[in-house]
C-alpha positions as CSV (number, residue, x, y, z in Angstrom):
1,M,242.8,113.7,272.9
2,L,245.9,115.4,271.7
3,S,247.9,117.7,273.9
4,F,248.1,121.4,273.0
5,E,251.8,121.0,272.0
6,D,251.0,118.1,269.7
7,A,248.0,119.8,268.1
8,Y,250.1,123.0,267.5
9,D,252.9,121.1,265.9
10,R,250.7,119.1,263.7
11,L,248.7,122.1,262.5
12,L,251.8,124.1,261.6
13,S,253.8,121.1,260.3
14,G,255.0,121.7,256.7
15,I,253.7,125.3,256.4
16,V,256.0,127.4,254.3
17,P,255.4,131.1,253.4
18,L,253.2,131.8,250.4
19,A,254.8,132.8,247.2
20,A,256.1,136.3,246.7
21,E,254.1,139.0,244.9
22,D,255.2,142.4,243.7
23,V,253.0,145.1,245.2
24,P,253.0,148.9,245.2
25,L,254.3,150.6,248.4
26,E,250.9,151.7,249.5
27,A,249.7,148.0,249.5
28,A,252.8,146.7,251.2
29,R,252.3,148.0,254.8
30,G,251.7,145.1,257.2
31,R,253.1,142.5,254.8
32,I,256.3,140.5,255.1
33,L,259.3,141.0,252.9
34,A,259.9,138.1,250.6
35,A,263.2,139.6,249.3
36,P,265.9,141.7,251.0
37,L,265.3,145.4,250.8
38,I,268.3,146.7,248.8
39,A,269.1,150.4,248.5
40,K,269.0,151.7,244.9
41,L,270.2,155.1,246.0
42,T,272.7,156.7,248.5
43,Q,271.2,158.7,251.3
44,P,272.0,161.5,251.7
45,P,273.3,161.6,248.2
46,F,275.7,164.4,249.2
47,A,277.2,165.9,252.3
48,A,274.4,167.9,253.8
49,S,273.9,170.4,256.6
50,A,272.2,169.1,259.7
51,M,271.3,172.7,260.9
52,D,270.5,176.1,259.7
53,G,273.7,178.3,259.8
54,Y,276.8,179.0,257.8
55,A,279.2,176.7,256.0
56,I,282.9,177.6,256.7
57,R,286.4,176.2,256.7
58,W,287.5,175.0,260.2
59,A,290.9,176.6,259.5
60,D,289.2,180.0,259.5
61,M,287.9,179.8,263.1
62,P,287.1,182.0,265.0
63,G,286.4,184.3,262.1
64,P,285.2,186.9,261.1
65,W,283.9,185.8,257.8
66,T,282.5,187.4,254.7
67,V,279.2,185.9,253.5
68,R,279.6,185.0,249.8
69,G,276.3,183.2,248.9
70,E,273.7,180.7,249.9
71,S,273.0,177.0,249.8
72,A,269.4,175.8,250.2
73,A,267.7,172.4,249.8
74,G,267.3,171.9,246.1
75,A,269.5,174.8,245.2
76,G,273.1,174.4,246.4
77,F,275.9,176.9,246.2
78,A,277.8,176.4,242.9
79,G,281.1,177.8,243.9
80,S,283.8,176.9,246.4
81,V,284.4,178.3,249.9
82,E,287.6,180.3,249.9
83,K,289.7,181.5,252.9
84,G,287.7,183.8,255.2
85,A,284.4,183.1,253.3
86,A,281.1,181.8,254.7
87,I,278.0,180.5,252.9
88,R,274.5,180.8,254.3
89,I,273.2,177.3,254.5
90,F,269.9,175.6,255.5
91,T,269.1,172.2,256.9
92,G,269.3,169.5,254.2
93,A,271.2,171.8,251.8
94,P,274.5,170.5,250.1
95,I,277.7,171.5,251.8
96,P,279.6,173.7,249.3
97,G,283.0,172.7,248.1
98,G,285.9,173.8,250.3
99,A,283.7,173.9,253.5
100,D,284.1,171.4,256.2
101,T,282.1,172.7,259.1
102,V,278.8,174.4,259.9
103,I,278.3,177.1,262.5
104,V,274.7,177.2,263.8
105,Q,273.0,180.5,263.2
106,E,272.5,181.0,267.0
107,D,276.3,181.2,267.5
108,V,277.0,184.1,265.0
109,E,275.9,187.7,264.4
110,R,275.6,189.0,260.9
111,S,275.9,192.7,259.8
112,G,275.5,193.0,256.1
113,D,277.9,190.4,254.7
114,T,280.1,190.4,257.7
115,L,279.7,187.4,260.1
116,T,281.2,187.3,263.6
117,L,281.3,184.7,266.2
118,K,279.2,185.4,269.4
119,G,278.7,182.0,270.9
120,G,280.9,179.0,271.5
121,G,280.9,178.0,267.9
122,P,281.2,174.5,266.5
123,P,282.9,171.9,268.8
124,D,285.2,170.5,266.1
125,I,285.8,170.1,262.4
126,G,282.9,168.5,260.6
127,A,280.3,169.7,263.1
128,H,276.7,169.7,261.9
129,I,277.4,167.9,258.6
130,R,275.8,164.7,257.6
131,P,278.3,162.9,255.4
132,E,277.3,161.4,252.0
133,G,275.8,157.9,252.7
134,N,275.4,158.6,256.4
135,D,272.1,156.8,256.4
136,Y,272.8,154.1,253.7
137,S,274.6,153.6,250.4
138,N,273.6,152.3,247.0
139,G,273.6,148.5,247.0
140,Q,273.4,148.2,250.8
141,E,271.0,145.6,252.3
142,L,268.6,147.6,254.4
143,L,266.4,144.9,255.7
144,P,266.4,141.1,255.4
145,V,263.8,138.7,254.2
146,G,261.1,138.2,256.8
147,S,260.9,141.9,258.0
148,L,257.6,143.4,258.6
149,V,256.7,146.3,256.3
150,S,255.8,149.0,258.8
151,A,255.1,152.6,258.0
152,P,258.8,153.6,258.6
153,V,259.8,150.7,256.3
154,V,257.5,152.1,253.6
155,G,259.3,155.5,254.0
156,L,262.7,153.8,253.9
157,A,261.9,151.9,250.8
158,A,260.6,155.0,249.1
159,S,263.6,157.0,249.9
160,A,265.9,154.2,248.8
161,G,264.3,154.3,245.3
162,H,261.6,151.6,245.5
163,A,258.0,152.2,244.3
164,R,257.1,148.5,244.7
165,L,258.2,145.7,247.1
166,Q,258.4,141.9,247.0
167,V,256.2,140.6,249.8
168,H,254.6,137.3,250.7
169,A,251.0,136.9,249.6
170,A,248.3,137.3,252.2
171,P,246.8,134.0,253.2
172,R,243.2,133.6,251.9
173,V,240.9,132.4,254.6
174,A,237.3,131.2,254.2
175,I,235.0,131.2,257.2
176,I,231.9,129.0,257.2
177,A,229.5,129.3,260.2
178,T,226.8,126.6,260.5
179,G,223.6,126.4,262.5
180,D,219.9,126.7,262.0
181,E,219.8,128.8,265.2
182,L,221.9,131.6,263.8
183,V,220.8,134.9,262.2
184,P,223.1,137.6,260.8
185,P,224.2,140.6,262.9
186,G,221.5,143.3,262.8
187,T,218.7,140.7,262.3
188,P,216.3,140.4,265.3
189,P,216.4,136.7,266.4
190,G,213.2,134.7,266.4
191,P,212.2,132.0,268.9
192,S,215.2,129.6,269.6
193,Q,217.6,131.8,267.6
194,I,220.7,133.8,268.4
195,V,222.7,136.3,266.5
196,A,225.9,134.9,264.9
197,G,228.8,136.8,266.4
198,N,231.5,134.2,266.0
199,G,232.1,134.7,262.2
200,P,232.6,138.4,262.5
201,M,234.8,138.0,265.5
202,I,237.1,135.4,263.9
203,A,237.2,137.3,260.6
204,A,238.2,140.5,262.4
205,A,240.9,138.7,264.4
206,L,242.4,137.0,261.3
207,A,242.2,140.1,259.2
208,A,244.2,141.9,261.9
209,A,246.7,139.1,261.7
210,G,247.2,139.8,258.0
211,A,244.8,137.3,256.3
212,D,242.6,138.1,253.3
213,V,239.3,136.8,254.8
214,E,236.0,135.9,253.1
215,D,233.1,135.2,255.4
216,F,230.8,132.7,253.7
217,G,228.0,133.7,256.1
218,I,225.7,131.3,257.8
219,V,225.0,127.8,256.3
220,P,222.0,125.9,257.7
221,D,222.3,122.6,259.3
222,D,222.0,120.7,256.0
223,R,224.6,118.2,255.0
224,T,224.4,119.1,251.3
225,Q,224.6,122.8,251.8
226,I,227.5,122.5,254.1
227,R,229.3,120.2,251.6
228,D,228.7,122.7,248.8
229,A,230.1,125.6,250.9
230,L,233.1,123.5,251.7
231,M,233.7,122.7,248.1
232,R,233.7,126.4,247.2
233,A,236.0,127.2,250.0
234,S,238.5,124.5,249.1
235,K,240.4,126.8,246.8
236,F,241.5,129.0,249.8
237,D,244.6,128.6,251.8
238,I,242.7,127.9,255.1
239,V,239.1,126.8,255.5
240,I,237.5,127.5,258.9
241,T,234.2,126.0,260.0
242,I,232.5,127.3,263.1
243,G,230.1,125.0,265.0
244,G,228.8,121.6,264.3
245,A,232.1,120.0,265.3
246,S,230.8,117.9,268.2
247,V,228.9,114.7,268.2
248,G,225.2,115.7,268.4
249,D,222.5,114.6,266.0
250,H,222.6,118.1,264.4
251,D,226.4,118.4,264.2
252,L,226.8,117.7,260.5
253,V,230.2,119.2,259.7
254,K,232.2,116.0,260.0
255,D,229.8,114.2,257.6
256,A,229.8,117.1,255.2
257,L,233.6,117.1,255.3
258,D,233.6,113.4,254.3
259,D,231.3,114.3,251.5
260,A,233.6,117.1,250.3
261,G,236.7,114.8,250.3
262,A,238.4,116.2,253.4
263,T,241.1,114.3,255.2
264,L,240.9,114.6,259.0
265,D,243.9,114.5,261.2
266,F,242.3,114.9,264.6
267,W,239.2,116.4,266.2
268,R,239.7,116.6,269.9
269,I,242.4,118.4,272.0
270,A,243.1,118.5,275.7
271,I,242.5,122.2,276.3
272,K,239.9,124.4,277.9
273,P,238.0,126.0,276.4
274,G,237.9,124.3,273.0
275,K,238.0,120.6,273.3
276,P,236.1,119.8,270.0
277,L,238.6,121.1,267.3
278,I,238.7,119.6,263.8
279,A,242.0,119.6,261.9
280,G,242.8,118.3,258.5
281,T,243.0,119.2,254.9
282,L,240.4,120.0,252.2
283,G,242.1,119.7,248.8
284,A,245.2,122.0,249.0
285,A,243.6,124.0,251.9
286,R,244.3,123.5,255.5
287,L,241.2,122.9,257.5
288,V,240.3,123.9,261.0
289,G,236.8,123.3,262.5
290,L,236.3,125.6,265.5
291,P,233.8,124.9,268.3
292,G,230.6,126.8,268.4
293,N,230.9,128.4,271.9
294,P,232.2,131.9,271.4
295,V,235.1,131.8,273.8
296,S,236.1,128.3,272.7
297,A,236.1,129.5,269.1
298,Y,238.2,132.6,269.9
299,V,240.8,130.8,272.0
300,C,241.2,128.0,269.4
301,M,241.6,130.6,266.7
302,L,244.2,132.5,268.8
303,L,246.2,129.3,269.7
304,F,246.1,127.6,266.3
305,V,244.7,129.5,263.4
306,R,246.4,132.8,263.9
307,P,249.8,131.1,264.0
308,M,249.0,129.3,260.8
309,V,248.1,132.7,259.2
310,L,251.4,134.2,260.4
311,A,253.5,131.2,259.2
312,L,251.9,131.5,255.7
313,R,252.6,135.2,255.7
314,G,256.3,134.5,256.5
315,A,256.0,135.9,260.0
316,D,256.9,134.4,263.3
317,P,254.0,132.1,264.4
318,T,255.0,131.7,268.0
319,L,252.4,132.7,270.6
320,G,254.6,135.1,272.5
321,E,253.8,134.0,276.0
322,T,255.0,136.3,278.8
323,N,254.9,136.0,282.6
324,A,253.0,137.9,285.3
325,R,252.4,137.7,289.0
326,L,249.0,136.4,290.2
327,G,246.8,138.9,292.0
328,Q,244.9,136.1,293.7
329,P,245.4,132.4,294.3
330,L,244.3,129.7,291.8
331,P,243.2,126.2,292.5
332,A,244.8,123.1,291.0
333,N,244.1,122.4,287.4
334,G,242.7,119.2,285.8
335,D,244.0,117.1,282.9
336,R,243.5,119.7,280.2
337,R,245.5,122.9,279.6
338,D,243.3,125.8,280.6
339,H,243.2,129.4,279.4
340,L,241.6,131.7,282.0
341,R,240.2,135.0,280.8
342,A,242.0,137.6,282.9
343,T,242.9,141.3,283.4
344,L,246.6,142.2,283.3
345,S,247.6,145.5,285.0
346,G,251.3,146.2,285.0
347,D,252.8,142.8,285.9
348,V,249.9,141.6,288.0
349,V,247.2,139.4,286.5
350,A,243.9,138.2,287.9
351,P,241.3,135.9,286.4
352,L,237.8,137.1,285.8
353,A,235.1,135.8,288.1
354,T,233.3,134.0,285.2
355,Q,235.0,131.5,282.9
356,D,231.9,130.3,281.0
357,S,232.9,129.5,277.4
358,A,229.7,131.0,276.1
359,Q,230.1,134.4,277.6
360,L,231.5,136.9,275.1
361,A,231.0,139.9,277.5
362,A,233.7,138.5,279.8
363,L,236.0,137.8,276.9
364,A,235.6,141.4,275.7
365,R,236.6,142.7,279.1
366,A,239.7,140.4,279.3
367,N,243.0,141.6,278.1
368,S,244.9,138.4,278.7
369,L,244.7,134.7,279.2
370,I,246.3,132.9,282.1
371,I,247.7,129.6,280.9
372,R,247.3,126.7,283.4
373,P,249.2,123.5,282.3
374,P,247.6,120.1,282.8
375,H,247.7,119.0,286.4
376,A,249.1,122.3,287.6
377,K,249.3,122.5,291.3
378,P,247.5,125.3,293.3
379,A,249.2,128.7,292.7
380,A,249.5,131.3,295.4
381,T,249.1,135.1,295.2
382,G,252.3,136.6,293.8
383,E,253.4,133.4,292.0
384,S,254.6,133.8,288.4
385,V,252.3,132.3,285.7
386,P,252.5,132.2,281.9
387,V,250.2,134.7,280.2
388,L,249.0,135.5,276.6
389,I,248.3,139.1,275.8
390,L,245.0,139.6,273.9
391,D,244.5,142.0,271.0
392,R,243.3,144.9,273.2
393,T,244.7,148.3,274.1
């Protein structure tokens, strides 16, 4: 059996981000920049007022002043501020020529066109003015390749003159669940049947990671039908099978993969849960065969498939382990790396009472996984242990 580290390295070996595509801003959120974001404009494009008040010359402090006009956003004052003059100005409006300071409206009193100082006034010359280019200038690199396009980045790109962005394509993932015992969600199971929850669970997790997921549904335990589904899926970036990866008489995935021309790299790893994991290639696609037990399938997806999706997107594929203090002692671990479903509160983590790899209810209650390395010694309450945070708020 491969160690976790060897399996991770082999699955991610040679992955490079997918080619760039040009998409409208509204489709770019959550994607990864494939080209630097370069400003096409200067922001602000002129010196602008940061407050509502009056534009004056610092040399004329402490007044009084005569109000000569108004500067509003989209309608600046066309003239110049002369000695002893003030211009009524609003937030975001252009600073008139000749003015170098803004007095906030709370610091003055106006009677007709006469303005007098009643408060402390501006602290120094240039007060309450945003200089031209204070945010960024035309031609400036705003964000490098590899940046996540968040909602603020969409706003930045729009303000900088972009209607479209160059981003890495979303990885296309095909999911194939196999098993005569499975029925689709919403279908009452018959004798000896169960509802298929693994496919929707894995699809939801990978879609949240930025993949374009197509669920092929449930394929019966028939070698030919599994092969045909695999052949259709081979045009995707990643092909995931769920179930049938063990060595029982009805575990036909490995045979069907041979029929479809797949090349297998390995199929067992030294972790719990999730020992039977198939890895290889199917045409140009990367292939991962997840075990059928729900928790095993989820943990293997989290440890291996999600990083593959992130790497193809151009994002950081590392798992992002953190550390927490144990809320209760743990026994020594065996020869496989273990992932204990747990609850993390603050910096204290405690394993759930049940660790059965078939129990989804326990997984849904967990918000973290405690990582136990192979042959780990017993751990005492308060000891620091590595933890993976699960996708839960």
